[in-house]
Structure formats: C-alpha cells, structure tokens
C-alpha positions in Angstrom: -59.1 59.0 12.3 -56.2 59.1 9.8 -54.2 62.2 9.1 -52.7 62.8 5.7 -50.9 65.6 3.9 -50.0 66.2 0.2 -47.1 68.3 -1.0 -45.3 69.0 -4.2 -41.7 68.0 -4.6 -40.6 71.7 -4.8 -42.1 72.4 -1.4 -40.8 69.4 0.4 -37.4 70.7 1.5 -38.9 73.8 3.0 -41.7 72.0 4.9 -40.2 68.7 5.8 -39.6 69.6 9.4 -43.1 70.9 9.7 -44.5 67.7 8.3 -42.4 65.6 10.6 -43.6 67.6 13.6 -47.3 67.1 12.6 -47.0 63.3 13.2 -49.0 62.4 10.1 -50.2 58.9 9.3 -49.5 59.2 5.6 -47.7 61.6 3.3 -48.2 62.1 -0.4 -45.5 63.8 -2.6 -47.4 64.6 -5.8 -46.7 66.4 -9.0 -47.5 66.0 -12.8 -44.3 64.0 -13.2 -42.1 63.2 -10.3 -38.5 61.7 -10.5 -36.4 60.2 -7.8 -34.1 63.3 -8.1 -36.3 66.2 -8.7 -34.3 69.0 -10.4 -35.2 72.6 -9.6 -33.8 75.8 -11.0 -32.8 76.9 -7.5 -30.4 74.9 -5.3 -29.4 71.2 -5.5 -31.6 68.4 -6.9 -34.1 67.0 -4.4 -33.2 63.4 -3.6 -36.5 61.9 -2.7 -34.8 58.8 -1.3 -33.3 60.9 1.4 -36.6 62.5 2.4 -38.8 59.4 2.1 -36.5 57.6 4.6 -36.7 60.5 7.1 -40.4 59.9 7.6 -41.3 56.9 9.8 -44.7 56.7 8.0 -45.8 55.4 4.6 -45.0 57.8 1.8 -46.7 57.8 -1.6 -45.0 59.5 -4.5 -45.9 60.2 -8.1 -47.1 60.6 -10.8 -45.3 58.6 -13.3 -46.1 56.9 -16.6 -43.3 54.6 -17.6 -41.3 51.5 -16.5 -38.2 53.5 -15.8 -39.8 56.3 -13.9 -41.8 53.8 -11.7 -38.7 51.8 -11.0 -36.8 54.8 -9.9 -39.5 56.0 -7.6 -39.8 52.5 -6.0 -36.1 52.7 -5.1 -36.8 55.7 -3.0 -38.5 53.5 -0.4 -42.0 54.7 -1.2 -44.9 52.5 0.0 -47.0 53.4 -3.0 -46.6 55.0 -6.5 -49.2 57.2 -8.2 -49.4 56.1 -11.8 -50.8 58.4 -14.5 -49.8 61.5 -16.4 -52.3 63.9 -18.1 -55.3 61.6 -18.0 -57.4 63.2 -15.2 -60.7 65.0 -15.9 -59.3 68.4 -15.1 -55.7 67.9 -16.3 -54.4 70.0 -19.2 -50.8 68.6 -19.0 -51.2 67.0 -22.5 -52.0 70.4 -24.0 -49.7 72.6 -21.8 -46.7 70.4 -21.5 -47.2 67.9 -24.3 -46.9 65.1 -21.7 -49.3 62.2 -21.2 -49.6 58.4 -21.2 -52.4 56.0 -21.9 -53.5 55.0 -18.5 -53.7 51.2 -19.1 -50.2 51.2 -20.6 -48.8 53.3 -17.7 -50.2 50.8 -15.1 -49.0 47.8 -17.0 -45.5 49.3 -17.3 -45.4 50.2 -13.6 -46.6 46.7 -12.8 -43.6 45.2 -14.7 -41.3 47.5 -12.8 -42.9 46.4 -9.5 -42.3 42.7 -10.4 -38.6 43.5 -11.1 -38.4 45.5 -7.9 -40.0 42.7 -5.8 -37.6 40.1 -7.3 -34.6 42.3 -6.4 -35.6 43.6 -3.0 -38.5 41.5 -1.7 -40.5 44.7 -1.2 -43.9 45.0 -2.7 -44.8 48.6 -3.7 -48.5 49.4 -4.2 -49.6 51.0 -7.5 -52.4 53.6 -7.4 -54.0 54.4 -10.8 -54.4 58.2 -10.8 -56.5 59.7 -13.6 -59.1 58.6 -16.1 -61.2 56.7 -13.6 -64.9 57.5 -14.2 -66.9 54.3 -13.7 -66.9 51.0 -11.9 -65.7 49.4 -15.1 -62.7 51.7 -15.2 -61.8 50.6 -11.6 -62.0 47.0 -12.6 -59.8 47.4 -15.7 -57.3 49.4 -13.7 -56.9 46.6 -11.2 -56.7 44.0 -13.9 -53.8 46.0 -15.4 -52.0 45.8 -12.1 -53.3 48.6 -9.8 -53.9 48.0 -6.1 -56.0 51.1 -5.7 -57.4 54.0 -7.7 -57.6 57.8 -7.2 -61.2 58.9 -7.8 -61.7 62.7 -8.2 -64.4 63.6 -10.8 -66.8 60.8 -9.9 -66.9 61.9 -6.2 -67.1 65.6 -7.3 -70.4 64.6 -9.0 -72.0 63.8 -5.6 -74.9 66.0 -4.7 -73.4 66.5 -1.3 -69.8 67.2 -2.5 -68.3 70.4 -1.1 -67.5 71.6 -4.7 -71.2 72.0 -5.3 -71.1 70.9 -9.0 -67.6 72.0 -9.8 -64.3 70.1 -9.9 -60.8 71.4 -10.2 -57.2 70.0 -10.3 -54.3 70.3 -7.9 -52.2 72.2 -10.5 -54.9 74.7 -11.4 -53.7 77.3 -9.0 -50.0 77.3 -10.1 -49.0 80.9 -10.2 -46.7 80.6 -13.3 -48.0 77.7 -15.4 -51.5 76.2 -14.4 -52.0 72.7 -15.8 -55.6 72.0 -14.7 -58.9 73.7 -15.1 -62.3 73.9 -13.4 -64.9 71.6 -14.9 -68.5 71.0 -14.4 -69.5 68.0 -12.3 -73.2 67.4 -12.8 -74.6 65.7 -9.7 -75.6 62.1 -10.3 -76.5 61.0 -6.8 -75.3 61.2 -3.2 -71.8 60.2 -2.2 -73.2 57.0 -0.7 -75.1 56.2 -3.9 -71.9 56.8 -6.0 -69.9 54.5 -3.8 -72.3 51.8 -2.8 -75.6 52.4 -4.6 -78.2 51.9 -5.4 -77.6 53.0 -9.0 -80.5 54.7 -10.8 -78.9 54.7 -14.3 -76.8 52.4 -16.4 -73.9 54.7 -17.1 -71.6 53.1 -14.5 -71.1 56.3 -12.5 -73.0 55.2 -9.4 -72.5 52.1 -7.2 -68.8 51.9 -8.0 -68.2 49.2 -5.4 -71.1 47.1 -6.6 -69.9 47.3 -10.2 -66.4 46.2 -9.1 -67.8 43.2 -7.2 -70.0 42.2 -10.1 -67.1 42.5 -12.5 -65.0 40.3 -10.2 -67.8 37.7 -9.9 -68.4 37.6 -13.7 -64.7 36.9 -14.3 -64.5 34.4 -11.5 -62.0 36.3 -9.2 -62.9 36.4 -5.5 -60.3 39.0 -4.5 -58.6 42.0 -5.9 -55.3 40.2 -6.0 -56.9 37.5 -8.1 -58.4 40.1 -10.4 -54.9 41.4 -11.1 -54.3 38.0 -12.9 -57.1 38.5 -15.3 -56.4 38.3 -19.0 -56.9 41.6 -21.0 -58.1 42.0 -24.5 -57.6 45.2 -26.5 -60.4 46.3 -28.7 -60.6 49.2 -31.1 -63.8 50.6 -29.5 -64.4 50.3 -25.7 -68.0 50.4 -24.5 
C-alpha cells in the first residue's frame, strides 16, 4: 500500500508539519502554474526548495509548460515535474487566465531542461505529462516527446465502475474565488480493467491503453519506454 497526498502551494506552509507527521510515501505539490518561489499576496514568497528538502520522500511539483519553469522546478530537488498547463479535459485555464501551452511542446521543452539539469547535477528528474491524454496513442506520443509517465484523468473517469458515475471534474473547480475547471460528462466506455488492459471493443483508442502503448512501441521497434523516448517525431497539419 502506497500513501500519497496532494496539496496546492498556497496551503503547503500551513500543512507542512501535518504532512510530515503523516509519514507519506509520496507528496504532490500541484497548481495551474507552479514556480520555485510561489508568490502570495499574504506573507513572504514560498520557497519550494526549502520545503521539498524537508520531506524525506519523493516530491512531485507542477504544473509547468516551459523550459525556464521546468528548469527552476528541477532545482528545488523534486523527484518529478508535472508538465502541462490548460490542456486537461476539465481545465478552463485557457479561458479564465489566458494561460496554456501545447502539450507536445511543453514536454519537449521540459525534456531539454532535464538534459541540461542532468548534465549539471547528475540528477535525473522524471517528467509527467499532465493533461490532454485521451488515448493509447496520446500516451505513446507523450513518451516519445520525453515524458516518463502520464497523468490520466478523463479516460479513467469513463470507466463504468468509476466513482464519478459518468462525471469528471478538475482539481481547481472548487476554488472559492476563481474556479478554473468545470464538471464534464464522461460517457462510460468499459470497465476500468478494459480501459487499462483491454480487451477493446471499439477502434477509438480509449480502451486497452496499455495494449495500444505496447503495440505502438513494437511497431516503431522500441522494446522499452526509455528507447521510445528516442523516437523521431514528425509534425503533420492534421493528426488522426
């Protein structure tokens, strides 16, 4: 059993001691856009580097969508970075804040920052593509762009046995002053097991995500995810 908690940067100073006492296995510090020094209207800027190093557990921070932002977050000592701004199925950040990045570009930029960080420190930081992942093909392309893992929300919400019962909503939807996510329909396409490992009953790519990823790797001739990260990418005007 693995214990994990997620918290926004604004809440971290107030609950840091509680999180430490909980003896978690993993901590996620997550917001729409997170910087190494999170500026608030009350009090001093939050220095994530200070907090990350207080926890003797892996800490994942994000999101971010640029080379500079990813580089700064890596220097906090985080084990992983959430990459993606405004591309999730429920996110309204593009409309509300005017902020958003193309997911493939964001991952590629963060990958370049990781290479620089690895050269300078010898520390490998994992990249997690967060947002815009709907099919097995999306997962394969995210990894080819440089991601080590993906966040999958809407596809799992479409499971017939998901607790949302046909609905999906974002983390920022309940913000009391400025919500940046909405509730969306998630029409069931199969059980959770079928979505993850099949069998698939349609050709839309929304079920058997793991099988699609394996087939994509085999078709391109890459036996591991690390090898798939070396795949060549071609940009086309229309993606099918």
